[in-house]
N, C-alpha and C positions, 0 to 999 in steps of 0.2 A: 474644629478641623477632623477630616474623616481619618479614622483608622486604617493602619496598613492592612491591606488585605480585605477591608470593607466592600461591599458591593455599591456599584455607582447606583446615584439615584435614577429614577425613571427618566428625567428630564435631561440629565448628561447622556444616558444610553439613545435618546433619540436624536440627539445632537451629534453623537457617533456617527449613528445608521445614517442620518444625514448626508453628514460629510463624507462617509464612504459612497453612498450614492451618487453624490455630486463629483466625486473623484474619479469614480468608474464611468460616468457619463461625459465627462471631460475626456478621459482617455478614449473613450468610443468615438468621440466626434473629432476628436484632435487627429487621431491616428485616421479616420474615414479622410479627412481633409488632406492630411500628407499623401494617402495611397491616390486620391483624385488628381492632386499636383503631379504626382510621377506618369500617371496614365495619360494627364493632358500633355505632359513634353512628348511623351511616346507619341500622342499623335501628331504633334506638330513635327516631329523629326519625320513620321512617314510621310507628311505631307509635302513637307520639304524634299525629300530624295524622291519620291515618287508620286505626285499628287493623282495621277489618272488612275493607279493601281490601288490606292485608299479607299475611294469609294465605290471601287468595282464589286458587284455582286451578280452572282450567277443565279438566275431564276431555275429553282427546280421543282417542277410542276407534277414530275410521275416518282414514286419511290422507287428505289434499286429492288432488283428481283431478292436479293437475299432478306428483305423484311417480308417477303410471302413464302419464303422458303417452308413447304409443309413438313420436312423432318424436324422443324422447333416447334410445331404444334399447331394450334388453331386460334385464330384472334378471337377473343370473346368480350362483351361488354356486361357490365351490372351496374344496375342503378341505385344510389343508396337511399333507402326512404327518408331518414331524419334531414341530411343534410340536401338531399334532391341532385347531389352530382353523380354523372357517370363515369365510370372508370373501367378503362381499356385494360385488358391484359391477354399473355400467350398462354395457354395452358396446353401441355403434354403430359401424356399417362392418362389411365382410365379412369374415369369417375370411380369414387366407392374407395380407391387405394387412399393411405395415409397422406393428409396434404403436405407439401413444401412449400412455403411461400417465399417468394425472393424480391426484395427490396434494394433497388438500384440506387447509386450515388448520383453527384453532380460533376460534368454534365454528362449525364448519361440517360438510358430510357429503360425499357423491357429488354431490348436486343443484348446489353451487357452479359446478360446471362445465357446466350445460346449454346455454349459448352456445358452448361448445367441442365440446361431443359432437354438435350440430348441425352446426358450421361444418366439422371436419376428418373426417367419417366418408366424404367422397367418395373421398379417398387413403389413408387410416389407417383401422387396426383401434381404434379409440377406446377406452380402458375407464378410467373415472372410479371410484376405490376407496372404499369404506368402510375407513379405517384401522381398527387393532386396537383396540377397544374403543367404536367409533362404531357408531352406525345398527345396521343388522342384522348386521353382525359381531361374532363373538364377543368377549365382553369378560371377560379374564381376572379375579379378585378381588383378588389380591396386585400391590402397586406395582411389585415388583421384576419382573414380567413385561412393563414398559412401558418398560425401559431401553433406550437406543439401540442397542446391539446386537442387540436383541431387533426393534425397528423397521425397522434395516437388513436384517436377514435375511428378514423377512416379504417384502419388496420382492423381493429375489433370489429366494425361494420361490415367490411367486405369479408372478413373469416365467417361470419354469420349469417352474410347472403348468400355464400356458396354451400351453404349446408354442414359447415364444420364447428366445431366447438373447441379445436385445439389442432396444433400445428407444428412442424420442423419450422423455425424462423430463422432467415438468413439475411443478413444486410451487409451493404459496401458501403462507406463512405458515410455521406448524410444518411443513406438507408439503414447502417449499420447504428447511428444514432437514433434512429426511429425505430429500429429494432430492440436496442438496450432498453428504452423507455416502454415500448409494450410489454416486455419482460416483467419490468419492474413494477408496472401499472396492472398488468392483467396475467399474472403469473400461472393463473389454471389456465391460459389458453396456448401456451407455450411449452411443448414437451423438452425440446432441445432447443438451444440458442447458439446461432454460428454468425460471427461477425468479424468481417473483412476490413482491415485498416482503417478501424476507428476504436479509441479506448473510450472505456466507461465515461459516461457524461461528466461525472464529478472529476474524475482525473485529467479530463481534458479543460474544464473551466479552472481547476486548480493550478493546474501545470502551465497554462498559457499565462496566466498573472505573474509566474514567479520565474520564468523562463523567455527572455526576451528573442530568442532565437526562433521560439516557437511560435510567438507573437508576429514575427515577421511572415514566417512562413503561413500563418493564417489571415495575412492580409486582407486576401479578398472578402473575407466575412465582413472586414470593415468598409472596405470600397464599395460591397453591395448596398449598405444604407443608403446610398445616394440614389435619386429617381433617376431613371431613363439612361443616364450616361453609362452604366455599365453595359445594359443592353446594346447600346450603340459601338461600346468598344470591341465587342463580341463580332459585330459586323465588319468591322473595319477590315480590308485587304480579302474580302470574300470569306470571312471567319477564320482568319489566319491563327487568332487564338485558340481557336476550338482545336484545329488540326494539330498546333503545336504542342498542346497539353497531352496529347496521344503518341505523339510522333517526335519532339524533340530529344535531345540528349540530355536536358536536365530533367523534364518532368514526364516523358514518354516511356515506353516501352522497351528496354535494351534489346541489345543484338542477340542474347541467349534467349529472349522471350519470344512469345508466339505474337509477331506484331501485326497488327491490324491491316486488312488487304486493302487495296484501292476502293472496293467495293464496301467494305466496313465504314471507311472513313466517309464516304458516301452515303452512307445510312445515317450517320450522326449529322452531315451537314444537312440533308434533306428534312429530318426533323426538326432542326434547331433554326433553320432559314424560314420556314415557314411564319406567316405575318402573327407576330406577337407571342412567338413561340418562347421566348427568353424569360418573359416577364413573371409567368408562373415559378419556374425554377429559381429565379432570384429573388422573390418573394418568401421564399421558405427561409432564406437569411434574413430578411428583413424586419422578421419578428422575434429572432433568435434573443437578443440582448435583453427583450423583457421577460422572457421567459425560466430564465437563469438565475440563481443557482436553483438545485433540485431540493424538493423536500424529502422524498424518498429515496434510497441508495440501493438497497440490496438486490441482487438477484440470487434466486433460490433454486434455479433449475440446471442441469450441466451444461456447461458453456466451453464454445472452442472458439479461440481467437487466434485468426490467421493472419499474419503481416508480413509485407514485402518490406525489406530493409532499406530498398532505394527509395522509400516513397519520400517524394519532394515536398510533402505537404503535412506530414506527421512524424514527430520523432520517435524514434523505437522507444524510448525509455518507458514511454507513456502504457506501453504494453504490458510490462512487468508489473506497473502499479497497480493495472486493473484488477489481479488477483485478490486484493486486498476486500474486494466488493462483490466476489461471487462466494456465497455460501454453500455450495456444491462443489463437484467435481469440476475442476477448471483445466484445461489444457489449451498451452499457449505454444504455436509453431510461428517461427521466424525464417523467413525463406532470404538466403543472403543476397541473391542476385534479383530479385523480383521487385517491383516496381509497384506504385499506388494501385494500379488497376491490375490487381493480383489474380483475379478470377478470369481474365481475358489473357494476362501476360503468360502464368503458368497453369494452365487448364487443367493438365493430365495431373499435376502434383497436387492441386487443389482439390480435385475430384477424389481422388486416392484419399486426401487426410479426412475429406468429410465423411468419406463411405465409413473409414476406420471408425471415425467418431461415433457416427450413428450406430454402427454394430457394437459399440461398447454397453456393458452393463449401466445401465442408468442409476442404478442403487449404488454406484461405486463412491466410497469417500472423498471428500476433498484431498487432493494429494497436497 
């Protein structure tokens, strides 16, 4: 009989690890099935009410003028030697200035940083990227090509291809997840880290397993594990889901925010209505569960975390917990009236907070 406090034998540990893995994947696929059933019921309801509208789609052949606005910068492309992928980005500010690299979330693309491209080009070379699979960037067909290791390496390779060895790295939502991981894996490349509405990845994975409310809010992570059906649901009623994400009372930008114009909405619809344009972005999520948990956790550079308290997808409690993983100066600012789409919702306030953080001494001790 084992003594109290004695270590478990290796065979028992293996059984425990296997049991935990089984329970984890059972949770993933059970919740995936539940989310699919809910989506299916919504589809049937839409067909029953307005069958003609359900499958209506507007053909969008030409981009709206805002996507070619010269005040936002220049459209550029870079091909990465190792992966062979061509990445699209919009750059503003003079070459040779310090690099500010912007990583968008889902379902967004470079245009979500339009307010920051204009704001920071006076002192930075500002680059707003289309992530792998998004917009005009190449989209590999297999979901294995969207594992976190690939996405992290993309940012390192792009940085080097642009002729830089370090940058100010800013990410929102899924781009925030990637920004955290780049800062963890390649700390020498990030002088300052700014993340908008996404906690440290370890906080997210631990919190979601302990808080059913966040599990529900993150239901789309599970729904996206299904093939083809999530892409189809986005196209229903001429991309009604996409439009409502930014405009509805539940998830969109509020009355006090900088609401998207009709042309802004059309820009999103144009990009995501192109053939196959949704599969790449959703593939980012289809490999996520095989990549977690993280092996390395700490962030060692000065970090700013900005958070819209009205975020419909991320609970604000995760923001404060993030502090324990940053081993340098950490600043958290929560905006009470702001939504998940913070840099578009409150651009003036966000830009001011970023300027303040950038001008702070990098050697300040963690508060």
